[in-house]
KOLGU-4560 file (N, C-alpha, C; in nm, 3 decimals, padded with zeros to 5 digits):
<recs>
<n_xx: -01.589 n_yy: 01.593 n_zz: -00.700 ca_xx: -01.509 ca_yy: 01.612 ca_zz: -00.820 c_xx: -01.364 c_yy: 01.573 c_zz: -00.789 mol: A seq: 1 type: MET>
<n_xx: -01.300 n_yy: 01.509 n_zz: -00.881 ca_xx: -01.160 ca_yy: 01.471 ca_zz: -00.870 c_xx: -01.072 c_yy: 01.587 c_zz: -00.916 mol: A seq: 2 type: GLN>
<n_xx: -00.950 n_yy: 01.594 n_zz: -00.860 ca_xx: -00.855 ca_yy: 01.698 ca_zz: -00.903 c_xx: -00.831 c_yy: 01.688 c_zz: -01.054 mol: A seq: 3 type: TRP>
<n_xx: -00.818 n_yy: 01.566 n_zz: -01.105 ca_xx: -00.789 ca_yy: 01.549 ca_zz: -01.248 c_xx: -00.898 c_yy: 01.612 c_zz: -01.335 mol: A seq: 4 type: SER>
<n_xx: -01.025 n_yy: 01.600 n_zz: -01.292 ca_xx: -01.134 ca_yy: 01.662 ca_zz: -01.366 c_xx: -01.124 c_yy: 01.815 c_zz: -01.359 mol: A seq: 5 type: GLU>
<n_xx: -01.097 n_yy: 01.867 n_zz: -01.239 ca_xx: -01.081 ca_yy: 02.012 ca_zz: -01.223 c_xx: -00.968 c_yy: 02.061 c_zz: -01.313 mol: A seq: 6 type: TYR>
<n_xx: -00.855 n_yy: 01.992 n_zz: -01.309 ca_xx: -00.739 ca_yy: 02.034 ca_zz: -01.386 c_xx: -00.765 c_yy: 02.031 c_zz: -01.536 mol: A seq: 7 type: ASN>
<n_xx: -00.846 n_yy: 01.938 n_zz: -01.583 ca_xx: -00.880 ca_yy: 01.929 ca_zz: -01.725 c_xx: -00.973 c_yy: 02.041 c_zz: -01.769 mol: A seq: 8 type: GLU>
<n_xx: -01.062 n_yy: 02.086 n_zz: -01.679 ca_xx: -01.170 ca_yy: 02.175 ca_zz: -01.721 c_xx: -01.157 c_yy: 02.321 c_zz: -01.677 mol: A seq: 9 type: LYS>
<n_xx: -01.071 n_yy: 02.351 n_zz: -01.580 ca_xx: -01.071 ca_yy: 02.485 ca_zz: -01.520 c_xx: -01.051 c_yy: 02.598 c_zz: -01.621 mol: A seq: 10 type: TYR>
<n_xx: -00.972 n_yy: 02.575 n_zz: -01.724 ca_xx: -00.944 ca_yy: 02.684 ca_zz: -01.818 c_xx: -01.065 c_yy: 02.720 c_zz: -01.904 mol: A seq: 11 type: ASP>
<n_xx: -01.169 n_yy: 02.638 n_zz: -01.905 ca_xx: -01.290 ca_yy: 02.670 ca_zz: -01.977 c_xx: -01.397 c_yy: 02.735 c_zz: -01.891 mol: A seq: 12 type: GLY>
<n_xx: -01.370 n_yy: 02.748 n_zz: -01.762 ca_xx: -01.467 ca_yy: 02.806 ca_zz: -01.669 c_xx: -01.439 c_yy: 02.953 c_zz: -01.644 mol: A seq: 13 type: TRP>
<n_xx: -01.542 n_yy: 03.025 n_zz: -01.602 ca_xx: -01.524 ca_yy: 03.162 ca_zz: -01.558 c_xx: -01.447 c_yy: 03.161 c_zz: -01.427 mol: A seq: 14 type: GLN>
<n_xx: -01.385 n_yy: 03.274 n_zz: -01.394 ca_xx: -01.304 ca_yy: 03.283 ca_zz: -01.273 c_xx: -01.382 c_yy: 03.246 c_zz: -01.147 mol: A seq: 15 type: GLU>
<n_xx: -01.506 n_yy: 03.289 n_zz: -01.138 ca_xx: -01.586 ca_yy: 03.259 ca_zz: -01.019 c_xx: -01.612 c_yy: 03.108 c_zz: -01.008 mol: A seq: 16 type: SER>
<n_xx: -01.629 n_yy: 03.042 n_zz: -01.120 ca_xx: -01.651 ca_yy: 02.897 ca_zz: -01.120 c_xx: -01.522 c_yy: 02.823 c_zz: -01.084 mol: A seq: 17 type: THR>
<n_xx: -01.409 n_yy: 02.871 n_zz: -01.136 ca_xx: -01.281 ca_yy: 02.810 ca_zz: -01.100 c_xx: -01.264 c_yy: 02.809 c_zz: -00.949 mol: A seq: 18 type: GLN>
<n_xx: -01.297 n_yy: 02.920 n_zz: -00.886 ca_xx: -01.282 ca_yy: 02.932 ca_zz: -00.741 c_xx: -01.383 c_yy: 02.843 c_zz: -00.668 mol: A seq: 19 type: TYR>
<n_xx: -01.508 n_yy: 02.850 n_zz: -00.706 ca_xx: -01.611 ca_yy: 02.777 ca_zz: -00.633 c_xx: -01.597 c_yy: 02.625 c_zz: -00.647 mol: A seq: 20 type: SER>
<n_xx: -01.551 n_yy: 02.578 n_zz: -00.761 ca_xx: -01.534 ca_yy: 02.433 ca_zz: -00.783 c_xx: -01.424 c_yy: 02.373 c_zz: -00.695 mol: A seq: 21 type: LYS>
<n_xx: -01.333 n_yy: 02.455 n_zz: -00.645 ca_xx: -01.226 ca_yy: 02.403 ca_zz: -00.559 c_xx: -01.283 c_yy: 02.335 c_zz: -00.435 mol: A seq: 22 type: LEU>
<n_xx: -01.394 n_yy: 02.386 n_zz: -00.384 ca_xx: -01.456 ca_yy: 02.328 ca_zz: -00.265 c_xx: -01.513 c_yy: 02.190 c_zz: -00.287 mol: A seq: 23 type: GLY>
<n_xx: -01.532 n_yy: 02.150 n_zz: -00.411 ca_xx: -01.590 ca_yy: 02.020 ca_zz: -00.438 c_xx: -01.486 c_yy: 01.913 c_zz: -00.471 mol: A seq: 24 type: SER>
<n_xx: -01.359 n_yy: 01.948 n_zz: -00.469 ca_xx: -01.254 ca_yy: 01.849 ca_zz: -00.496 c_xx: -01.241 c_yy: 01.758 c_zz: -00.374 mol: A seq: 25 type: ILE>
<n_xx: -01.257 n_yy: 01.629 n_zz: -00.397 ca_xx: -01.259 ca_yy: 01.533 ca_zz: -00.286 c_xx: -01.127 c_yy: 01.458 c_zz: -00.268 mol: A seq: 26 type: THR>
<n_xx: -01.038 n_yy: 01.468 n_zz: -00.363 ca_xx: -00.914 ca_yy: 01.389 ca_zz: -00.355 c_xx: -00.788 c_yy: 01.473 c_zz: -00.362 mol: A seq: 27 type: ASP>
<n_xx: -00.796 n_yy: 01.598 n_zz: -00.319 ca_xx: -00.681 ca_yy: 01.686 ca_zz: -00.328 c_xx: -00.572 c_yy: 01.636 c_zz: -00.233 mol: A seq: 28 type: PHE>
<n_xx: -00.455 n_yy: 01.615 n_zz: -00.283 ca_xx: -00.345 ca_yy: 01.569 ca_zz: -00.199 c_xx: -00.228 c_yy: 01.522 c_zz: -00.282 mol: A seq: 29 type: GLY>
<n_xx: -00.126 n_yy: 01.478 n_zz: -00.214 ca_xx: -00.001 ca_yy: 01.440 ca_zz: -00.278 c_xx: -00.016 c_yy: 01.330 c_zz: -00.382 mol: A seq: 30 type: LEU>
<n_xx: -00.096 n_yy: 01.229 n_zz: -00.351 ca_xx: -00.111 ca_yy: 01.115 ca_zz: -00.442 c_xx: -00.192 c_yy: 01.149 c_zz: -00.568 mol: A seq: 31 type: GLU>
<n_xx: -00.294 n_yy: 01.233 n_zz: -00.553 ca_xx: -00.387 ca_yy: 01.255 ca_zz: -00.663 c_xx: -00.369 c_yy: 01.388 c_zz: -00.734 mol: A seq: 32 type: SER>
<n_xx: -00.285 n_yy: 01.474 n_zz: -00.681 ca_xx: -00.267 ca_yy: 01.607 ca_zz: -00.738 c_xx: -00.119 c_yy: 01.630 c_zz: -00.769 mol: A seq: 33 type: SER>
<n_xx: -00.074 n_yy: 01.588 n_zz: -00.887 ca_xx: 00.068 ca_yy: 01.601 ca_zz: -00.920 c_xx: 00.117 c_yy: 01.745 c_zz: -00.907 mol: A seq: 34 type: PRO>
<n_xx: 00.235 n_yy: 01.758 n_zz: -00.851 ca_xx: 00.293 ca_yy: 01.890 ca_zz: -00.828 c_xx: 00.302 c_yy: 01.973 c_zz: -00.955 mol: A seq: 35 type: LEU>
<n_xx: 00.338 n_yy: 01.910 n_zz: -01.064 ca_xx: 00.351 ca_yy: 01.984 ca_zz: -01.189 c_xx: 00.216 c_yy: 02.043 c_zz: -01.231 mol: A seq: 36 type: SER>
<n_xx: 00.107 n_yy: 01.969 n_zz: -01.206 ca_xx: -00.025 ca_yy: 02.019 ca_zz: -01.241 c_xx: -00.065 c_yy: 02.136 c_zz: -01.151 mol: A seq: 37 type: GLU>
<n_xx: -00.037 n_yy: 02.125 n_zz: -01.022 ca_xx: -00.070 ca_yy: 02.233 ca_zz: -00.929 c_xx: 00.011 c_yy: 02.357 c_zz: -00.965 mol: A seq: 38 type: ILE>
<n_xx: 00.140 n_yy: 02.340 n_zz: -00.984 ca_xx: 00.227 ca_yy: 02.453 ca_zz: -01.018 c_xx: 00.183 c_yy: 02.519 c_zz: -01.147 mol: A seq: 39 type: THR>
<n_xx: 00.144 n_yy: 02.440 n_zz: -01.245 ca_xx: 00.097 ca_yy: 02.494 ca_zz: -01.372 c_xx: -00.037 c_yy: 02.565 c_zz: -01.354 mol: A seq: 40 type: ASP>
<n_xx: -00.127 n_yy: 02.504 n_zz: -01.282 ca_xx: -00.262 ca_yy: 02.559 ca_zz: -01.265 c_xx: -00.258 c_yy: 02.697 c_zz: -01.198 mol: A seq: 41 type: CYS>
<n_xx: -00.178 n_yy: 02.712 n_zz: -01.093 ca_xx: -00.177 ca_yy: 02.841 ca_zz: -01.022 c_xx: -00.126 c_yy: 02.955 c_zz: -01.109 mol: A seq: 42 type: VAL>
<n_xx: -00.058 n_yy: 02.922 n_zz: -01.218 ca_xx: -00.009 ca_yy: 03.026 ca_zz: -01.308 c_xx: -00.119 c_yy: 03.081 c_zz: -01.399 mol: A seq: 43 type: GLN>
<n_xx: -00.227 n_yy: 03.005 n_zz: -01.417 ca_xx: -00.328 ca_yy: 03.042 ca_zz: -01.516 c_xx: -00.464 c_yy: 03.078 c_zz: -01.457 mol: A seq: 44 type: TYR>
<n_xx: -00.476 n_yy: 03.078 n_zz: -01.326 ca_xx: -00.600 ca_yy: 03.121 ca_zz: -01.261 c_xx: -00.576 c_yy: 03.256 c_zz: -01.195 mol: A seq: 45 type: VAL>
<n_xx: -00.682 n_yy: 03.322 n_zz: -01.152 ca_xx: -00.661 ca_yy: 03.450 ca_zz: -01.087 c_xx: -00.596 c_yy: 03.430 c_zz: -00.951 mol: A seq: 46 type: ASN>
<n_xx: -00.550 n_yy: 03.538 n_zz: -00.893 ca_xx: -00.471 ca_yy: 03.531 ca_zz: -00.770 c_xx: -00.550 c_yy: 03.471 c_zz: -00.653 mol: A seq: 47 type: GLU>
<n_xx: -00.676 n_yy: 03.506 n_zz: -00.642 ca_xx: -00.760 ca_yy: 03.453 ca_zz: -00.534 c_xx: -00.770 c_yy: 03.301 c_zz: -00.544 mol: A seq: 48 type: LYS>
<n_xx: -00.793 n_yy: 03.249 n_zz: -00.662 ca_xx: -00.803 ca_yy: 03.104 ca_zz: -00.683 c_xx: -00.669 c_yy: 03.037 c_zz: -00.662 mol: A seq: 49 type: THR>
<n_xx: -00.562 n_yy: 03.099 n_zz: -00.710 ca_xx: -00.429 ca_yy: 03.043 ca_zz: -00.692 c_xx: -00.394 c_yy: 03.029 c_zz: -00.543 mol: A seq: 50 type: ALA>
<n_xx: -00.426 n_yy: 03.131 n_zz: -00.466 ca_xx: -00.399 ca_yy: 03.125 ca_zz: -00.322 c_xx: -00.477 c_yy: 03.013 c_zz: -00.256 mol: A seq: 51 type: LYS>
<n_xx: -00.603 n_yy: 02.995 n_zz: -00.296 ca_xx: -00.684 ca_yy: 02.888 ca_zz: -00.237 c_xx: -00.628 c_yy: 02.751 c_zz: -00.275 mol: A seq: 52 type: ARG>
<n_xx: -00.582 n_yy: 02.735 n_zz: -00.398 ca_xx: -00.521 ca_yy: 02.609 ca_zz: -00.440 c_xx: -00.398 c_yy: 02.580 c_zz: -00.355 mol: A seq: 53 type: ILE>
<n_xx: -00.315 n_yy: 02.682 n_zz: -00.333 ca_xx: -00.195 ca_yy: 02.663 ca_zz: -00.252 c_xx: -00.230 c_yy: 02.627 c_zz: -00.108 mol: A seq: 54 type: LEU>
<n_xx: -00.330 n_yy: 02.692 n_zz: -00.052 ca_xx: -00.372 ca_yy: 02.661 ca_zz: 00.085 c_xx: -00.422 c_yy: 02.518 c_zz: 00.093 mol: A seq: 55 type: ILE>
<n_xx: -00.503 n_yy: 02.476 n_zz: -00.004 ca_xx: -00.552 ca_yy: 02.338 ca_zz: -00.007 c_xx: -00.436 c_yy: 02.239 c_zz: -00.019 mol: A seq: 56 type: LEU>
<n_xx: -00.340 n_yy: 02.271 n_zz: -00.102 ca_xx: -00.225 ca_yy: 02.183 ca_zz: -00.120 c_xx: -00.148 c_yy: 02.167 c_zz: 00.010 mol: A seq: 57 type: ALA>
<n_xx: -00.121 n_yy: 02.278 n_zz: 00.076 ca_xx: -00.045 ca_yy: 02.275 ca_zz: 00.202 c_xx: -00.123 c_yy: 02.197 c_zz: 00.308 mol: A seq: 58 type: ILE>
<n_xx: -00.253 n_yy: 02.223 n_zz: 00.321 ca_xx: -00.335 ca_yy: 02.155 ca_zz: 00.421 c_xx: -00.345 c_yy: 02.005 c_zz: 00.396 mol: A seq: 59 type: LYS>
<n_xx: -00.331 n_yy: 01.964 n_zz: 00.271 ca_xx: -00.343 ca_yy: 01.823 ca_zz: 00.236 c_xx: -00.208 c_yy: 01.753 c_zz: 00.219 mol: A seq: 60 type: ASN>
<n_xx: -00.103 n_yy: 01.816 n_zz: 00.269 ca_xx: 00.027 ca_yy: 01.750 ca_zz: 00.275 c_xx: 00.109 c_yy: 01.750 c_zz: 00.149 mol: A seq: 61 type: GLY>
<n_xx: 00.075 n_yy: 01.833 n_zz: 00.054 ca_xx: 00.154 ca_yy: 01.841 ca_zz: -00.069 c_xx: 00.287 c_yy: 01.909 c_zz: -00.035 mol: A seq: 62 type: VAL>
<n_xx: 00.396 n_yy: 01.849 n_zz: -00.078 ca_xx: 00.530 ca_yy: 01.901 ca_zz: -00.051 c_xx: 00.594 c_yy: 01.944 c_zz: -00.183 mol: A seq: 63 type: VAL>
<n_xx: 00.623 n_yy: 02.074 n_zz: -00.194 ca_xx: 00.683 ca_yy: 02.128 ca_zz: -00.315 c_xx: 00.835 c_yy: 02.128 c_zz: -00.303 mol: A seq: 64 type: PHE>
<n_xx: 00.901 n_yy: 02.118 n_zz: -00.416 ca_xx: 01.047 ca_yy: 02.129 ca_zz: -00.418 c_xx: 01.084 c_yy: 02.277 c_zz: -00.418 mol: A seq: 65 type: SER>
<n_xx: 01.210 n_yy: 02.305 n_zz: -00.395 ca_xx: 01.257 ca_yy: 02.443 ca_zz: -00.397 c_xx: 01.231 c_yy: 02.511 c_zz: -00.530 mol: A seq: 66 type: GLY>
<n_xx: 01.252 n_yy: 02.441 n_zz: -00.640 ca_xx: 01.229 ca_yy: 02.501 ca_zz: -00.772 c_xx: 01.081 c_yy: 02.526 c_zz: -00.797 mol: A seq: 67 type: SER>
<n_xx: 00.995 n_yy: 02.439 n_zz: -00.745 ca_xx: 00.851 ca_yy: 02.460 ca_zz: -00.760 c_xx: 00.805 c_yy: 02.580 c_zz: -00.678 mol: A seq: 68 type: GLU>
<n_xx: 00.858 n_yy: 02.595 n_zz: -00.558 ca_xx: 00.825 ca_yy: 02.712 ca_zz: -00.476 c_xx: 00.869 c_yy: 02.839 c_zz: -00.549 mol: A seq: 69 type: VAL>
<n_xx: 00.989 n_yy: 02.837 n_zz: -00.605 ca_xx: 01.039 ca_yy: 02.954 ca_zz: -00.678 c_xx: 00.950 c_yy: 02.985 c_zz: -00.798 mol: A seq: 70 type: ALA>
<n_xx: 00.906 n_yy: 02.882 n_zz: -00.869 ca_xx: 00.819 ca_yy: 02.902 ca_zz: -00.985 c_xx: 00.683 c_yy: 02.959 c_zz: -00.943 mol: A seq: 71 type: GLU>
<n_xx: 00.628 n_yy: 02.907 n_zz: -00.834 ca_xx: 00.500 ca_yy: 02.956 ca_zz: -00.783 c_xx: 00.512 c_yy: 03.103 c_zz: -00.745 mol: A seq: 72 type: ILE>
<n_xx: 00.616 n_yy: 03.137 n_zz: -00.674 ca_xx: 00.634 ca_yy: 03.275 ca_zz: -00.628 c_xx: 00.657 c_yy: 03.369 c_zz: -00.746 mol: A seq: 73 type: ILE>
<n_xx: 00.718 n_yy: 03.318 n_zz: -00.853 ca_xx: 00.741 ca_yy: 03.400 ca_zz: -00.972 c_xx: 00.609 c_yy: 03.439 c_zz: -01.039 mol: A seq: 74 type: GLU>
<n_xx: 00.511 n_yy: 03.348 n_zz: -01.041 ca_xx: 00.387 ca_yy: 03.373 ca_zz: -01.112 c_xx: 00.271 c_yy: 03.417 c_zz: -01.023 mol: A seq: 75 type: TYR>
<n_xx: 00.278 n_yy: 03.384 n_zz: -00.896 ca_xx: 00.171 ca_yy: 03.419 ca_zz: -00.803 c_xx: 00.232 c_yy: 03.503 c_zz: -00.693 mol: A seq: 76 type: VAL>
<n_xx: 00.162 n_yy: 03.604 n_zz: -00.648 ca_xx: 00.211 ca_yy: 03.687 ca_zz: -00.538 c_xx: 00.139 c_yy: 03.642 c_zz: -00.410 mol: A seq: 77 type: ALA>
<n_xx: 00.181 n_yy: 03.528 n_zz: -00.356 ca_xx: 00.111 ca_yy: 03.479 ca_zz: -00.237 c_xx: 00.133 c_yy: 03.571 c_zz: -00.117 mol: A seq: 78 type: PRO>
<n_xx: 00.034 n_yy: 03.574 n_zz: -00.031 ca_xx: 00.049 ca_yy: 03.651 ca_zz: 00.092 c_xx: 00.164 c_yy: 03.592 c_zz: 00.172 mol: A seq: 79 type: GLU>
<n_xx: 00.217 n_yy: 03.673 n_zz: 00.262 ca_xx: 00.334 ca_yy: 03.631 ca_zz: 00.338 c_xx: 00.311 c_yy: 03.499 c_zz: 00.411 mol: A seq: 80 type: GLU>
<n_xx: 00.194 n_yy: 03.481 n_zz: 00.472 ca_xx: 00.169 ca_yy: 03.358 ca_zz: 00.547 c_xx: 00.165 c_yy: 03.236 c_zz: 00.454 mol: A seq: 81 type: ASN>
<n_xx: 00.114 n_yy: 03.251 n_zz: 00.333 ca_xx: 00.114 ca_yy: 03.140 ca_zz: 00.237 c_xx: 00.255 c_yy: 03.111 c_zz: 00.190 mol: A seq: 82 type: ILE>
<n_xx: 00.331 n_yy: 03.217 n_zz: 00.162 ca_xx: 00.468 ca_yy: 03.199 ca_zz: 00.118 c_xx: 00.551 c_yy: 03.129 c_zz: 00.226 mol: A seq: 83 type: MET>
<n_xx: 00.536 n_yy: 03.171 n_zz: 00.350 ca_xx: 00.609 ca_yy: 03.106 ca_zz: 00.459 c_xx: 00.568 c_yy: 02.960 c_zz: 00.473 mol: A seq: 84 type: LEU>
<n_xx: 00.440 n_yy: 02.931 n_zz: 00.458 ca_xx: 00.394 ca_yy: 02.792 ca_zz: 00.464 c_xx: 00.452 c_yy: 02.709 c_zz: 00.351 mol: A seq: 85 type: SER>
<n_xx: 00.462 n_yy: 02.769 n_zz: 00.232 ca_xx: 00.524 ca_yy: 02.697 ca_zz: 00.119 c_xx: 00.668 c_yy: 02.660 c_zz: 00.153 mol: A seq: 86 type: LEU>
<n_xx: 00.743 n_yy: 02.754 n_zz: 00.208 ca_xx: 00.881 ca_yy: 02.725 ca_zz: 00.245 c_xx: 00.891 c_yy: 02.622 c_zz: 00.357 mol: A seq: 87 type: PHE>
<n_xx: 00.808 n_yy: 02.639 n_zz: 00.459 ca_xx: 00.813 ca_yy: 02.548 ca_zz: 00.575 c_xx: 00.777 c_yy: 02.404 c_zz: 00.538 mol: A seq: 88 type: ARG>
<n_xx: 00.685 n_yy: 02.388 n_zz: 00.447 ca_xx: 00.637 ca_yy: 02.253 ca_zz: 00.412 c_xx: 00.706 c_yy: 02.197 c_zz: 00.290 mol: A seq: 89 type: THR>
<n_xx: 00.800 n_yy: 02.270 n_zz: 00.232 ca_xx: 00.867 ca_yy: 02.222 ca_zz: 00.112 c_xx: 00.978 c_yy: 02.123 c_zz: 00.147 mol: A seq: 90 type: SER>
<n_xx: 01.025 n_yy: 02.056 n_zz: 00.046 ca_xx: 01.133 ca_yy: 01.959 ca_zz: 00.061 c_xx: 01.265 c_yy: 02.035 c_zz: 00.071 mol: A seq: 91 type: ASP>
<n_xx: 01.314 n_yy: 02.051 n_zz: 00.193 ca_xx: 01.433 ca_yy: 02.133 ca_zz: 00.217 c_xx: 01.557 c_yy: 02.079 c_zz: 00.146 mol: A seq: 92 type: LEU>
<n_xx: 01.558 n_yy: 01.950 n_zz: 00.116 ca_xx: 01.675 ca_yy: 01.893 ca_zz: 00.051 c_xx: 01.689 c_yy: 01.940 c_zz: -00.094 mol: A seq: 93 type: SER>
<n_xx: 01.587 n_yy: 02.004 n_zz: -00.146 ca_xx: 01.591 ca_yy: 02.047 ca_zz: -00.287 c_xx: 01.643 c_yy: 02.190 c_zz: -00.304 mol: A seq: 94 type: THR>
<n_xx: 01.675 n_yy: 02.256 n_zz: -00.194 ca_xx: 01.729 ca_yy: 02.390 ca_zz: -00.201 c_xx: 01.882 c_yy: 02.384 c_zz: -00.211 mol: A seq: 95 type: TYR>
<n_xx: 01.938 n_yy: 02.471 n_zz: -00.292 ca_xx: 02.083 ca_yy: 02.477 ca_zz: -00.303 c_xx: 02.136 c_yy: 02.577 c_zz: -00.201 mol: A seq: 96 type: ARG>
<n_xx: 02.251 n_yy: 02.547 n_zz: -00.149 ca_xx: 02.313 ca_yy: 02.636 ca_zz: -00.050 c_xx: 02.418 c_yy: 02.720 c_zz: -00.116 mol: A seq: 97 type: VAL>
</recs>
């Protein structure tokens, strides 16, 4: 399954299906999974699914901006290790000092 298909259909699936379908995404990554879609998606799925999406994004080299990290943290309560990974792998040039 492509990320674009998942992103189009996830809101019509039950929570358990949203989570289980993540394992079948074959093209998750920076080129095929726009940041705006990932950031939006994690706001509308349950916390368990949102955390898995974030872990997949980080593992596949997706780099979030400072504002995207802030938006994710506002809507999702990621575990400390996920939050730290978001900060470590984010685009540091997008943070204001």
